[in-house]
C-alpha positions in Angstrom: 49.4 6.2 31.4 46.1 6.7 32.9 45.9 10.1 31.8 46.5 9.3 27.7 43.8 6.8 28.1 41.3 9.1 29.3 42.2 11.4 26.9 42.0 8.8 24.2 38.9 7.8 25.4 37.5 11.4 25.5 38.8 12.3 21.8 37.1 8.8 20.5 33.7 9.8 22.4 33.8 13.5 20.7 34.4 12.2 17.3 31.6 9.7 17.2 29.2 12.3 18.6 30.6 14.7 15.7 29.4 11.6 13.2 26.2 11.4 14.7 25.5 15.0 14.1 26.7 14.7 10.2 24.1 11.9 10.1 21.6 13.7 11.5 22.1 16.6 9.1 22.0 14.1 6.3 18.5 12.3 7.5 17.0 15.7 7.8 17.7 16.9 4.2 16.8 13.5 2.7 13.3 13.9 4.6 13.1 17.6 3.1 13.8 16.3 -0.4 11.4 13.5 0.0 8.7 15.9 1.3 9.4 18.6 -1.6 9.7 16.1 -4.7 7.3 15.1 -6.7 7.2 11.5 -7.8 5.4 9.3 -10.4 5.6 5.5 -10.3 4.3 4.9 -13.5 5.0 0.9 -13.7 6.5 1.3 -17.1 8.4 -2.2 -16.5 5.2 -4.0 -16.2 4.7 -4.3 -20.0 7.8 -5.8 -20.2 6.6 -9.1 -18.6 4.0 -9.6 -21.1 6.4 -10.8 -23.8 6.6 -13.8 -21.5 3.6 -16.2 -22.0 3.3 -17.2 -18.5 2.7 -13.4 -17.0 -0.8 -12.9 -15.4 -1.6 -9.4 -14.4 -4.2 -10.9 -12.1 -2.2 -12.6 -10.0 0.0 -11.5 -7.2 4.1 -11.4 -8.1 7.2 -10.9 -6.3 9.0 -7.4 -6.7 11.5 -8.2 -9.9 14.7 -6.6 -10.9 14.3 -4.8 -14.2 18.0 -4.6 -14.6 17.1 -8.2 -15.9 16.0 -6.4 -19.3 18.9 -4.6 -19.5 21.8 -6.2 -21.5 
């Protein structure tokens, strides 16, 4: 019985190490893409708030979800 528990613990340990390796590879791939890609945030969602009469561009605003405009 004791040998089975040790074997099970060893199997769980080996499987958990394998997941970390996959996660590290995914993070490495994501960082590579992040370093190589050119991204421009044009803030095209900002003019959508101008249709509201109370929007003041000079004031600080919380982040808003642009999905509010998708209907």
